N, C-alpha and C positions, 0 to 999 in steps of 0.2 A: 504493501501500500504506500501510495507515495503525496503529499501533502504543496498545493500550492497558495500562499498566503499573499491575499492584495492588503495592499496600502489604497485607503479613500482618497483622499484629493490630489488631483492631480492624476492618479490613476484608474480611478473608478466614476470620480467625478469632476468633474470642471468647478471645482468651487473655490481655489488658493483662493482669489482675489476677493468673491465676499466674506470666504470667512477672514480671512488679512483685517478687510475693512471693520469686520464686527467685532472681533477679538480684540481689537486697540480701542474701537466706542467703548464698549463695557467697562474697561479699564478708566479711561474718558468717565463716562456715567457714575460708573458707583463707587469710583472712588479718587477721582479729578485726578488723574492718573494722568499727564499729555508726554509726548519728546520717546512714545516708545519706539527701539531700534527695530522696525520690522524687518533687519537681515535674520534670518532666523538660524543663518549658519552660526551666526556669532555664539550663539547661545550655548550653553555648557551639553544642557539637551534640550533639542529639537523637540519638546514635546510639549502640550497643554498646560499638563503639571508642571515641567520645569523652568518653563517660558514663564507662565505667574511666578514661581519661587524667586525667582532672580528676578525678576520688576518688583516685587516686591522689597529684595533684601536690598537692590537698588537704590531704588524711591521712597522707601520707609525703614528702610534697617531690621526690616525683621520678616519676620515666614507669616502667608496668612494664617488668620484661624479656619476653620474647619464652616463656621460661618459666612465669613467671608470667601470663600471658594463657592459654597452653597450660593451665594446672592451673583455672584461673579458670574459661573454659568450660567444661575435662571436668565440673567441680563444679555450673556451672548445667544440664546436660543432664543432669543423674545426678539435678539434683535435680528436672528436669521429670518425669524418666520416674520416678519417686518417686512425683510429685505424679497421674499419669497411673494409677498401676496403683493408688492410693490412692484415686481419687476420677476416674471416667474423662470425669463430666460438666462436668470444669473444661475441658476442651477438645473443641468442639465449633467448627463452621465457623459464619460469618454465616448467616443463613437463604438462603439459594439463592445463593451463592457459587460452590458447585461445579458450581450449574447454570449460570451463566452463564460461568467457567471452559469447560465442556464445548462450549455454545452460540456465543462464538466462537469454539473451534478450527476449528468448521465453516464458519465465515463465509470468503468467499476471496479478501475485500480487506482485515481486520483480521490482526493479528498480536498476540501475547499476551508478556508478558514478567512478572518483578516486581521488584518493588526493596521492601527493608526495612532498618529500621535495625537487626537484628536480625542477631545473628552466624550464619552460614550453618547450621553444625550444631546450634541451636537453632531456627531458622527452620524446615528442612526436616523434625524432629521432631515442630515445633507441627502443621504442614500435614500429615503423616502420619496424626498421632497425631486431628486432625480430620476424617478419610478426605475431604482434597480432594487429587489428585490430577494432581503436576505433571511426569511425566515428559516430557523436548521443551521444556521450558518453560525459556526465558533466567532465569537469577536472579541480581541482583546484593544485595549483602549489605555487615555492617559490616564484613565480612571486605577487602572491594575498596576502602571510602574510610573516610573519617572523618566527611564532613558526608552528609548526606541528598541534598543538590544533586550533587555526585558519584558518587552511589552513585544516582542517577535515570540520569546522564550514563553511568556503564557497564554502567546496562541498556542502554541506548539503543544502546550498542556490541556488545554480547553478544547482540541480537536482530537486529542489522544482520548479523554475522556469522553467527547461527545459521538465520536465514530468507534466507540471501545477497540482503541488501536495499543498494541503494548509500546511500538516505534515505529513511524514511518520510516522506510527505505531508503527515500529522497525529500528533500523539503526545499523549497522552490518558494522565494520571494520576489513576491512584482513590485515595484515601485516607483516612483518619480525622483528621489533624493535617495541620497547615499545612504 
């Protein structure tokens, strides 16, 4: 049995720009934090949880509380929903990605998982609004770990449990980033 793990933004969905815009706006609206560096590659962890921790450290000299994380995620998801209402074209699948997922689900020797540096709440919304069905597909996100590497490891564990596989013979990650 083999496993293919997909990223979301820029791989399954064409949502990088709206994701960035709403993420930055959520910080401004919830915490009055402006001037965020949007060169995500310059962050220690290029995940929503890692970037959030670093922004709080740099701007407020502390880590966010759980309550602040809940507020930030809720605002972020609300802004994404508002953006979809205003312009549905901001949420689209990468051409052919839904078809690839559907075809792989028919393969007897391949299984699918999703690993995203985004938060689970925003990831599911972006997939839904892009008309990509993921029911029954294990998903690991920034809710599960700080680093992309640990998120991918979590996706593998979730896939092993979901598909009742002890070890996958091969694991392939498909994404648009390092």
